[in-house]
CHARMM-style PDB file with segment names, atoms N, HN, CA, C and O in Angstrom:
ATOM      1  N   MET     1       0.944  -1.112  -0.119  1.00  0.00      PROA
ATOM      2  CA  MET     1       0.042   0.049   0.029  1.00  0.00      PROA
ATOM      3  C   MET     1       0.893   1.193   0.049  1.00  0.00      PROA
ATOM      4  O   MET     1       1.695   1.319   0.975  1.00  0.00      PROA
ATOM      5  N   THR     2       0.806   2.138  -0.964  1.00  0.00      PROA
ATOM      6  HN  THR     2       0.154   2.036  -1.715  1.00  0.00      PROA
ATOM      7  CA  THR     2       1.624   3.306  -0.970  1.00  0.00      PROA
ATOM      8  C   THR     2       0.988   4.387  -0.279  1.00  0.00      PROA
ATOM      9  O   THR     2      -0.238   4.404  -0.171  1.00  0.00      PROA
ATOM     10  N   GLY     3       1.756   5.348   0.227  1.00  0.00      PROA
ATOM     11  HN  GLY     3       2.752   5.334   0.139  1.00  0.00      PROA
ATOM     12  CA  GLY     3       1.337   6.436   1.023  1.00  0.00      PROA
ATOM     13  C   GLY     3       0.875   6.085   2.502  1.00  0.00      PROA
ATOM     14  O   GLY     3       0.102   6.800   3.140  1.00  0.00      PROA
ATOM     15  N   ALA     4       1.404   4.965   2.951  1.00  0.00      PROA
ATOM     16  HN  ALA     4       2.032   4.385   2.433  1.00  0.00      PROA
ATOM     17  CA  ALA     4       0.899   4.423   4.197  1.00  0.00      PROA
ATOM     18  C   ALA     4       1.491   5.023   5.498  1.00  0.00      PROA
ATOM     19  O   ALA     4       1.248   4.540   6.604  1.00  0.00      PROA
ATOM     20  N   GLY     5       2.228   6.027   5.315  1.00  0.00      PROA
ATOM     21  HN  GLY     5       2.426   6.419   4.416  1.00  0.00      PROA
ATOM     22  CA  GLY     5       2.780   6.824   6.411  1.00  0.00      PROA
ATOM     23  C   GLY     5       1.766   7.616   7.081  1.00  0.00      PROA
ATOM     24  O   GLY     5       1.944   7.814   8.283  1.00  0.00      PROA
ATOM     25  N   THR     6       0.693   8.126   6.505  1.00  0.00      PROA
ATOM     26  HN  THR     6       0.549   7.965   5.528  1.00  0.00      PROA
ATOM     27  CA  THR     6      -0.255   9.039   7.002  1.00  0.00      PROA
ATOM     28  C   THR     6      -1.631   8.711   6.473  1.00  0.00      PROA
ATOM     29  O   THR     6      -1.794   7.895   5.567  1.00  0.00      PROA
ATOM     30  N   GLY     7      -2.627   9.372   7.066  1.00  0.00      PROA
ATOM     31  HN  GLY     7      -2.494  10.035   7.802  1.00  0.00      PROA
ATOM     32  CA  GLY     7      -3.959   9.485   6.483  1.00  0.00      PROA
ATOM     33  C   GLY     7      -4.766   8.134   6.176  1.00  0.00      PROA
ATOM     34  O   GLY     7      -4.696   7.154   6.918  1.00  0.00      PROA
ATOM     35  N   THR     8      -5.443   8.173   5.151  1.00  0.00      PROA
ATOM     36  HN  THR     8      -5.500   8.969   4.548  1.00  0.00      PROA
ATOM     37  CA  THR     8      -6.346   7.132   4.865  1.00  0.00      PROA
ATOM     38  C   THR     8      -5.533   5.859   4.459  1.00  0.00      PROA
ATOM     39  O   THR     8      -5.971   4.760   4.800  1.00  0.00      PROA
ATOM     40  N   ALA     9      -4.412   5.951   3.774  1.00  0.00      PROA
ATOM     41  HN  ALA     9      -4.056   6.843   3.497  1.00  0.00      PROA
ATOM     42  CA  ALA     9      -3.599   4.724   3.514  1.00  0.00      PROA
ATOM     43  C   ALA     9      -3.020   4.095   4.747  1.00  0.00      PROA
ATOM     44  O   ALA     9      -2.823   2.881   4.804  1.00  0.00      PROA
ATOM     45  N   ARG    10      -2.725   4.980   5.811  1.00  0.00      PROA
ATOM     46  HN  ARG    10      -2.884   5.966   5.764  1.00  0.00      PROA
ATOM     47  CA  ARG    10      -2.293   4.302   7.088  1.00  0.00      PROA
ATOM     48  C   ARG    10      -3.436   3.614   7.767  1.00  0.00      PROA
ATOM     49  O   ARG    10      -3.277   2.512   8.291  1.00  0.00      PROA
ATOM     50  N   THR    11      -4.646   4.272   7.770  1.00  0.00      PROA
ATOM     51  HN  THR    11      -4.776   5.167   7.344  1.00  0.00      PROA
ATOM     52  CA  THR    11      -5.836   3.601   8.334  1.00  0.00      PROA
ATOM     53  C   THR    11      -6.081   2.306   7.648  1.00  0.00      PROA
ATOM     54  O   THR    11      -6.332   1.314   8.332  1.00  0.00      PROA
ATOM     55  N   ALA    12      -6.027   2.232   6.320  1.00  0.00      PROA
ATOM     56  HN  ALA    12      -5.823   3.038   5.764  1.00  0.00      PROA
ATOM     57  CA  ALA    12      -6.355   1.098   5.486  1.00  0.00      PROA
ATOM     58  C   ALA    12      -5.293   0.001   5.768  1.00  0.00      PROA
ATOM     59  O   ALA    12      -5.661  -1.153   5.987  1.00  0.00      PROA
ATOM     60  N   ALA    13      -4.011   0.337   5.767  1.00  0.00      PROA
ATOM     61  HN  ALA    13      -3.712   1.275   5.589  1.00  0.00      PROA
ATOM     62  CA  ALA    13      -2.926  -0.621   6.116  1.00  0.00      PROA
ATOM     63  C   ALA    13      -3.068  -1.268   7.416  1.00  0.00      PROA
ATOM     64  O   ALA    13      -2.889  -2.481   7.520  1.00  0.00      PROA
ATOM     65  N   ARG    14      -3.401  -0.483   8.491  1.00  0.00      PROA
ATOM     66  HN  ARG    14      -3.546   0.503   8.408  1.00  0.00      PROA
ATOM     67  CA  ARG    14      -3.674  -1.021   9.811  1.00  0.00      PROA
ATOM     68  C   ARG    14      -4.922  -1.903   9.879  1.00  0.00      PROA
ATOM     69  O   ARG    14      -4.918  -2.885  10.621  1.00  0.00      PROA
ATOM     70  N   ALA    15      -6.040  -1.580   9.099  1.00  0.00      PROA
ATOM     71  HN  ALA    15      -6.043  -0.782   8.496  1.00  0.00      PROA
ATOM     72  CA  ALA    15      -7.214  -2.282   9.006  1.00  0.00      PROA
ATOM     73  C   ALA    15      -6.933  -3.710   8.398  1.00  0.00      PROA
ATOM     74  O   ALA    15      -7.411  -4.702   8.947  1.00  0.00      PROA
ATOM     75  N   PHE    16      -6.163  -3.812   7.273  1.00  0.00      PROA
ATOM     76  HN  PHE    16      -5.774  -3.006   6.827  1.00  0.00      PROA
ATOM     77  CA  PHE    16      -5.790  -4.927   6.665  1.00  0.00      PROA
ATOM     78  C   PHE    16      -5.030  -5.854   7.657  1.00  0.00      PROA
ATOM     79  O   PHE    16      -5.341  -7.040   7.773  1.00  0.00      PROA
ATOM     80  N   ALA    17      -4.084  -5.315   8.326  1.00  0.00      PROA
ATOM     81  HN  ALA    17      -3.830  -4.352   8.232  1.00  0.00      PROA
ATOM     82  CA  ALA    17      -3.181  -6.034   9.255  1.00  0.00      PROA
ATOM     83  C   ALA    17      -4.098  -6.587  10.391  1.00  0.00      PROA
ATOM     84  O   ALA    17      -3.922  -7.727  10.823  1.00  0.00      PROA
ATOM     85  N   ALA    18      -5.027  -5.810  10.847  1.00  0.00      PROA
ATOM     86  HN  ALA    18      -5.169  -4.884  10.497  1.00  0.00      PROA
ATOM     87  CA  ALA    18      -5.857  -6.292  11.955  1.00  0.00      PROA
ATOM     88  C   ALA    18      -6.708  -7.484  11.581  1.00  0.00      PROA
ATOM     89  O   ALA    18      -7.070  -8.301  12.428  1.00  0.00      PROA
ATOM     90  N   GLU    19      -7.039  -7.576  10.239  1.00  0.00      PROA
ATOM     91  HN  GLU    19      -6.745  -6.912   9.551  1.00  0.00      PROA
ATOM     92  CA  GLU    19      -7.806  -8.740   9.758  1.00  0.00      PROA
ATOM     93  C   GLU    19      -6.899  -9.900   9.409  1.00  0.00      PROA
ATOM     94  O   GLU    19      -7.374 -10.958   8.996  1.00  0.00      PROA
ATOM     95  N   GLY    20      -5.631  -9.720   9.564  1.00  0.00      PROA
ATOM     96  HN  GLY    20      -5.245  -8.861   9.899  1.00  0.00      PROA
ATOM     97  CA  GLY    20      -4.715 -10.862   9.339  1.00  0.00      PROA
ATOM     98  C   GLY    20      -3.985 -10.834   7.993  1.00  0.00      PROA
ATOM     99  O   GLY    20      -3.294 -11.805   7.681  1.00  0.00      PROA
ATOM    100  N   THR    21      -4.093  -9.805   7.198  1.00  0.00      PROA
ATOM    101  HN  THR    21      -4.654  -9.017   7.452  1.00  0.00      PROA
ATOM    102  CA  THR    21      -3.383  -9.694   5.944  1.00  0.00      PROA
ATOM    103  C   THR    21      -1.938  -9.222   6.277  1.00  0.00      PROA
ATOM    104  O   THR    21      -1.726  -8.351   7.120  1.00  0.00      PROA
ATOM    105  N   HSD    22      -0.935  -9.854   5.557  1.00  0.00      PROA
ATOM    106  HN  HSD    22      -1.107 -10.562   4.871  1.00  0.00      PROA
ATOM    107  CA  HSD    22       0.398  -9.340   5.530  1.00  0.00      PROA
ATOM    108  C   HSD    22       0.540  -8.421   4.373  1.00  0.00      PROA
ATOM    109  O   HSD    22       0.218  -8.757   3.233  1.00  0.00      PROA
ATOM    110  N   ALA    23       1.055  -7.190   4.694  1.00  0.00      PROA
ATOM    111  HN  ALA    23       1.316  -6.917   5.620  1.00  0.00      PROA
ATOM    112  CA  ALA    23       1.180  -6.198   3.607  1.00  0.00      PROA
ATOM    113  C   ALA    23       2.380  -5.340   3.695  1.00  0.00      PROA
ATOM    114  O   ALA    23       2.985  -5.250   4.764  1.00  0.00      PROA
ATOM    115  N   VAL    24       2.760  -4.710   2.646  1.00  0.00      PROA
ATOM    116  HN  VAL    24       2.269  -4.784   1.778  1.00  0.00      PROA
ATOM    117  CA  VAL    24       4.023  -3.860   2.504  1.00  0.00      PROA
ATOM    118  C   VAL    24       3.242  -2.386   2.521  1.00  0.00      PROA
ATOM    119  O   VAL    24       2.435  -2.007   1.672  1.00  0.00      PROA
ATOM    120  N   ALA    25       3.651  -1.705   3.609  1.00  0.00      PROA
ATOM    121  HN  ALA    25       4.307  -2.013   4.298  1.00  0.00      PROA
ATOM    122  CA  ALA    25       3.155  -0.344   3.799  1.00  0.00      PROA
ATOM    123  C   ALA    25       4.234   0.543   3.342  1.00  0.00      PROA
ATOM    124  O   ALA    25       5.223   0.599   4.072  1.00  0.00      PROA
ATOM    125  N   THR    26       4.225   1.270   2.231  1.00  0.00      PROA
ATOM    126  HN  THR    26       3.421   1.224   1.638  1.00  0.00      PROA
ATOM    127  CA  THR    26       5.363   1.997   1.745  1.00  0.00      PROA
ATOM    128  C   THR    26       5.007   3.465   1.693  1.00  0.00      PROA
ATOM    129  O   THR    26       3.833   3.831   1.651  1.00  0.00      PROA
ATOM    130  N   GLY    27       6.048   4.321   1.697  1.00  0.00      PROA
ATOM    131  HN  GLY    27       7.002   4.023   1.731  1.00  0.00      PROA
ATOM    132  CA  GLY    27       5.925   5.769   1.543  1.00  0.00      PROA
ATOM    133  C   GLY    27       7.265   6.376   1.448  1.00  0.00      PROA
ATOM    134  O   GLY    27       8.250   5.645   1.336  1.00  0.00      PROA
ATOM    135  N   GLN    28       7.373   7.646   1.482  1.00  0.00      PROA
ATOM    136  HN  GLN    28       6.574   8.239   1.573  1.00  0.00      PROA
ATOM    137  CA  GLN    28       8.637   8.303   1.325  1.00  0.00      PROA
ATOM    138  C   GLN    28       9.403   8.525   2.660  1.00  0.00      PROA
ATOM    139  O   GLN    28      10.633   8.485   2.658  1.00  0.00      PROA
ATOM    140  N   ARG    29       8.731   8.749   3.751  1.00  0.00      PROA
ATOM    141  HN  ARG    29       7.731   8.781   3.753  1.00  0.00      PROA
ATOM    142  CA  ARG    29       9.289   9.026   4.961  1.00  0.00      PROA
ATOM    143  C   ARG    29       9.377   7.845   5.843  1.00  0.00      PROA
ATOM    144  O   ARG    29       8.341   7.230   6.096  1.00  0.00      PROA
ATOM    145  N   PRO    30      10.524   7.458   6.344  1.00  0.00      PROA
ATOM    146  CA  PRO    30      10.667   6.360   7.298  1.00  0.00      PROA
ATOM    147  C   PRO    30       9.906   6.505   8.602  1.00  0.00      PROA
ATOM    148  O   PRO    30       9.253   5.577   9.081  1.00  0.00      PROA
ATOM    149  N   GLY    31      10.015   7.736   9.175  1.00  0.00      PROA
ATOM    150  HN  GLY    31      10.544   8.489   8.787  1.00  0.00      PROA
ATOM    151  CA  GLY    31       9.453   8.016  10.506  1.00  0.00      PROA
ATOM    152  C   GLY    31       7.974   7.594  10.569  1.00  0.00      PROA
ATOM    153  O   GLY    31       7.577   6.752  11.375  1.00  0.00      PROA
ATOM    154  N   PRO    32       7.139   8.247   9.638  1.00  0.00      PROA
ATOM    155  CA  PRO    32       5.712   7.863   9.692  1.00  0.00      PROA
ATOM    156  C   PRO    32       5.415   6.453   9.405  1.00  0.00      PROA
ATOM    157  O   PRO    32       4.425   5.919   9.906  1.00  0.00      PROA
ATOM    158  N   LEU    33       6.265   5.781   8.578  1.00  0.00      PROA
ATOM    159  HN  LEU    33       7.069   6.215   8.171  1.00  0.00      PROA
ATOM    160  CA  LEU    33       5.945   4.377   8.262  1.00  0.00      PROA
ATOM    161  C   LEU    33       6.161   3.528   9.498  1.00  0.00      PROA
ATOM    162  O   LEU    33       5.389   2.607   9.763  1.00  0.00      PROA
ATOM    163  N   GLU    34       7.254   3.845  10.293  1.00  0.00      PROA
ATOM    164  HN  GLU    34       7.881   4.594  10.078  1.00  0.00      PROA
ATOM    165  CA  GLU    34       7.486   3.141  11.516  1.00  0.00      PROA
ATOM    166  C   GLU    34       6.410   3.253  12.410  1.00  0.00      PROA
ATOM    167  O   GLU    34       6.136   2.309  13.150  1.00  0.00      PROA
ATOM    168  N   THR    35       5.685   4.437  12.429  1.00  0.00      PROA
ATOM    169  HN  THR    35       5.908   5.204  11.827  1.00  0.00      PROA
ATOM    170  CA  THR    35       4.601   4.559  13.282  1.00  0.00      PROA
ATOM    171  C   THR    35       3.440   3.795  12.796  1.00  0.00      PROA
ATOM    172  O   THR    35       2.740   3.204  13.619  1.00  0.00      PROA
ATOM    173  N   THR    36       3.169   3.751  11.547  1.00  0.00      PROA
ATOM    174  HN  THR    36       3.738   4.232  10.879  1.00  0.00      PROA
ATOM    175  CA  THR    36       2.194   2.852  10.926  1.00  0.00      PROA
ATOM    176  C   THR    36       2.295   1.431  11.346  1.00  0.00      PROA
ATOM    177  O   THR    36       1.331   0.779  11.747  1.00  0.00      PROA
ATOM    178  N   ALA    37       3.518   0.980  11.235  1.00  0.00      PROA
ATOM    179  HN  ALA    37       4.300   1.510  10.909  1.00  0.00      PROA
ATOM    180  CA  ALA    37       3.782  -0.473  11.513  1.00  0.00      PROA
ATOM    181  C   ALA    37       4.071  -0.835  12.880  1.00  0.00      PROA
ATOM    182  O   ALA    37       4.327  -2.002  13.174  1.00  0.00      PROA
ATOM    183  N   ALA    38       4.043   0.225  13.853  1.00  0.00      PROA
ATOM    184  HN  ALA    38       3.836   1.173  13.614  1.00  0.00      PROA
ATOM    185  CA  ALA    38       4.353  -0.041  15.239  1.00  0.00      PROA
ATOM    186  C   ALA    38       3.538  -1.134  15.843  1.00  0.00      PROA
ATOM    187  O   ALA    38       4.074  -2.003  16.530  1.00  0.00      PROA
ATOM    188  N   GLY    39       2.183  -1.113  15.591  1.00  0.00      PROA
ATOM    189  HN  GLY    39       1.747  -0.407  15.032  1.00  0.00      PROA
ATOM    190  CA  GLY    39       1.334  -2.046  16.232  1.00  0.00      PROA
ATOM    191  C   GLY    39       1.317  -3.492  15.670  1.00  0.00      PROA
ATOM    192  O   GLY    39       1.781  -4.457  16.278  1.00  0.00      PROA
ATOM    193  N   PRO    40       0.765  -3.540  14.509  1.00  0.00      PROA
ATOM    194  CA  PRO    40       0.623  -4.871  13.785  1.00  0.00      PROA
ATOM    195  C   PRO    40       1.914  -5.508  13.305  1.00  0.00      PROA
ATOM    196  O   PRO    40       2.695  -4.794  12.676  1.00  0.00      PROA
ATOM    197  N   ASP    41       2.189  -6.655  13.514  1.00  0.00      PROA
ATOM    198  HN  ASP    41       1.555  -7.235  14.025  1.00  0.00      PROA
ATOM    199  CA  ASP    41       3.462  -7.354  13.104  1.00  0.00      PROA
ATOM    200  C   ASP    41       3.267  -7.832  11.732  1.00  0.00      PROA
ATOM    201  O   ASP    41       4.183  -8.509  11.264  1.00  0.00      PROA
ATOM    202  N   ARG    42       2.172  -7.587  10.958  1.00  0.00      PROA
ATOM    203  HN  ARG    42       1.428  -7.038  11.338  1.00  0.00      PROA
ATOM    204  CA  ARG    42       2.006  -8.139   9.676  1.00  0.00      PROA
ATOM    205  C   ARG    42       2.295  -6.953   8.596  1.00  0.00      PROA
ATOM    206  O   ARG    42       2.085  -7.147   7.399  1.00  0.00      PROA
ATOM    207  N   LEU    43       2.764  -5.777   9.066  1.00  0.00      PROA
ATOM    208  HN  LEU    43       2.935  -5.619  10.039  1.00  0.00      PROA
ATOM    209  CA  LEU    43       3.169  -4.704   8.114  1.00  0.00      PROA
ATOM    210  C   LEU    43       4.656  -4.627   7.967  1.00  0.00      PROA
ATOM    211  O   LEU    43       5.379  -4.599   8.962  1.00  0.00      PROA
ATOM    212  N   THR    44       5.132  -4.592   6.740  1.00  0.00      PROA
ATOM    213  HN  THR    44       4.544  -4.615   5.931  1.00  0.00      PROA
ATOM    214  CA  THR    44       6.545  -4.327   6.483  1.00  0.00      PROA
ATOM    215  C   THR    44       6.658  -2.907   5.966  1.00  0.00      PROA
ATOM    216  O   THR    44       6.055  -2.580   4.943  1.00  0.00      PROA
ATOM    217  N   PRO    45       7.407  -2.060   6.638  1.00  0.00      PROA
ATOM    218  CA  PRO    45       7.380  -0.654   6.239  1.00  0.00      PROA
ATOM    219  C   PRO    45       8.641  -0.027   5.568  1.00  0.00      PROA
ATOM    220  O   PRO    45       9.285   0.882   6.094  1.00  0.00      PROA
ATOM    221  N   PRO    46       8.948  -0.605   4.325  1.00  0.00      PROA
ATOM    222  CA  PRO    46      10.121   0.034   3.598  1.00  0.00      PROA
ATOM    223  C   PRO    46       9.783   1.416   3.025  1.00  0.00      PROA
ATOM    224  O   PRO    46       8.755   1.628   2.382  1.00  0.00      PROA
ATOM    225  N   ALA    47      10.759   2.387   3.311  1.00  0.00      PROA
ATOM    226  HN  ALA    47      11.595   2.214   3.833  1.00  0.00      PROA
ATOM    227  CA  ALA    47      10.712   3.804   2.727  1.00  0.00      PROA
ATOM    228  C   ALA    47      11.134   3.685   1.255  1.00  0.00      PROA
ATOM    229  O   ALA    47      12.037   2.927   0.900  1.00  0.00      PROA
ATOM    230  N   ALA    48      10.458   4.449   0.435  1.00  0.00      PROA
ATOM    231  HN  ALA    48       9.725   5.066   0.723  1.00  0.00      PROA
ATOM    232  CA  ALA    48      10.786   4.312  -0.990  1.00  0.00      PROA
ATOM    233  C   ALA    48      10.373   5.651  -1.664  1.00  0.00      PROA
ATOM    234  O   ALA    48       9.343   6.240  -1.335  1.00  0.00      PROA
ATOM    235  N   ASP    49      11.188   6.087  -2.584  1.00  0.00      PROA
ATOM    236  HN  ASP    49      12.025   5.609  -2.852  1.00  0.00      PROA
ATOM    237  CA  ASP    49      10.745   7.329  -3.447  1.00  0.00      PROA
ATOM    238  C   ASP    49      10.678   6.744  -4.847  1.00  0.00      PROA
ATOM    239  O   ASP    49      11.716   6.470  -5.447  1.00  0.00      PROA
ATOM    240  N   ILE    50       9.446   6.542  -5.393  1.00  0.00      PROA
ATOM    241  HN  ILE    50       8.602   6.765  -4.905  1.00  0.00      PROA
ATOM    242  CA  ILE    50       9.242   5.954  -6.658  1.00  0.00      PROA
ATOM    243  C   ILE    50       9.049   6.983  -7.742  1.00  0.00      PROA
ATOM    244  O   ILE    50       8.769   6.633  -8.889  1.00  0.00      PROA
ATOM    245  N   THR    51       9.203   8.332  -7.374  1.00  0.00      PROA
ATOM    246  HN  THR    51       9.430   8.616  -6.442  1.00  0.00      PROA
ATOM    247  CA  THR    51       8.996   9.391  -8.352  1.00  0.00      PROA
ATOM    248  C   THR    51      10.099   9.560  -9.297  1.00  0.00      PROA
ATOM    249  O   THR    51       9.845  10.033 -10.405  1.00  0.00      PROA
ATOM    250  N   GLY    52      11.333   9.218  -8.978  1.00  0.00      PROA
ATOM    251  HN  GLY    52      11.539   8.834  -8.078  1.00  0.00      PROA
ATOM    252  CA  GLY    52      12.414   9.311  -9.777  1.00  0.00      PROA
ATOM    253  C   GLY    52      13.057  10.652  -9.691  1.00  0.00      PROA
ATOM    254  O   GLY    52      14.064  10.890 -10.358  1.00  0.00      PROA
ATOM    255  N   GLU    53      12.478  11.613  -8.834  1.00  0.00      PROA
ATOM    256  HN  GLU    53      11.660  11.419  -8.292  1.00  0.00      PROA
ATOM    257  CA  GLU    53      13.000  12.979  -8.781  1.00  0.00      PROA
ATOM    258  C   GLU    53      14.313  12.966  -7.975  1.00  0.00      PROA
ATOM    259  O   GLU    53      15.006  13.982  -8.029  1.00  0.00      PROA
ATOM    260  N   ARG    54      14.697  11.990  -7.282  1.00  0.00      PROA
ATOM    261  HN  ARG    54      14.134  11.165  -7.238  1.00  0.00      PROA
ATOM    262  CA  ARG    54      15.898  11.998  -6.540  1.00  0.00      PROA
ATOM    263  C   ARG    54      17.007  11.183  -7.209  1.00  0.00      PROA
ATOM    264  O   ARG    54      18.100  11.071  -6.654  1.00  0.00      PROA
ATOM    265  N   LEU    55      16.741  10.594  -8.429  1.00  0.00      PROA
ATOM    266  HN  LEU    55      15.854  10.685  -8.880  1.00  0.00      PROA
ATOM    267  CA  LEU    55      17.629   9.816  -9.071  1.00  0.00      PROA
ATOM    268  C   LEU    55      18.566  10.647  -9.836  1.00  0.00      PROA
ATOM    269  O   LEU    55      18.209  11.753 -10.243  1.00  0.00      PROA
ATOM    270  N   PRO    56      19.764  10.174 -10.063  1.00  0.00      PROA
ATOM    271  CA  PRO    56      20.721  10.905 -10.911  1.00  0.00      PROA
ATOM    272  C   PRO    56      20.306  10.745 -12.429  1.00  0.00      PROA
ATOM    273  O   PRO    56      19.726   9.719 -12.783  1.00  0.00      PROA
ATOM    274  N   PRO    57      20.577  11.676 -13.258  1.00  0.00      PROA
ATOM    275  CA  PRO    57      20.176  11.583 -14.663  1.00  0.00      PROA
ATOM    276  C   PRO    57      20.870  10.348 -15.344  1.00  0.00      PROA
ATOM    277  O   PRO    57      22.019  10.015 -15.053  1.00  0.00      PROA
ATOM    278  N   VAL    58      20.173   9.758 -16.176  1.00  0.00      PROA
ATOM    279  HN  VAL    58      19.240  10.029 -16.413  1.00  0.00      PROA
ATOM    280  CA  VAL    58      20.701   8.558 -16.934  1.00  0.00      PROA
ATOM    281  C   VAL    58      21.681   9.113 -18.032  1.00  0.00      PROA
ATOM    282  O   VAL    58      21.351  10.072 -18.730  1.00  0.00      PROA
ATOM    283  N   ALA    59      22.758   8.553 -18.151  1.00  0.00      PROA
ATOM    284  HN  ALA    59      23.026   7.774 -17.585  1.00  0.00      PROA
ATOM    285  CA  ALA    59      23.830   8.864 -19.169  1.00  0.00      PROA
ATOM    286  C   ALA    59      23.512   8.391 -20.433  1.00  0.00      PROA
ATOM    287  OT1 ALA    59      24.288   8.567 -21.372  1.00  0.00      PROA
TER     288      ALA     59
END
């Protein structure tokens, strides 16, 4: 689930975990993701930036 560090995506990720689903809860900021995954042990919270804005230019 993308954007799971805050808001509706955080709520949805926690709801899925509460129902027994194992999920990857991702977003750009590690701190909020750790908060999202603090309770349920079924959430894996890797931080990721998939926009490509922080990548070096391709030669």
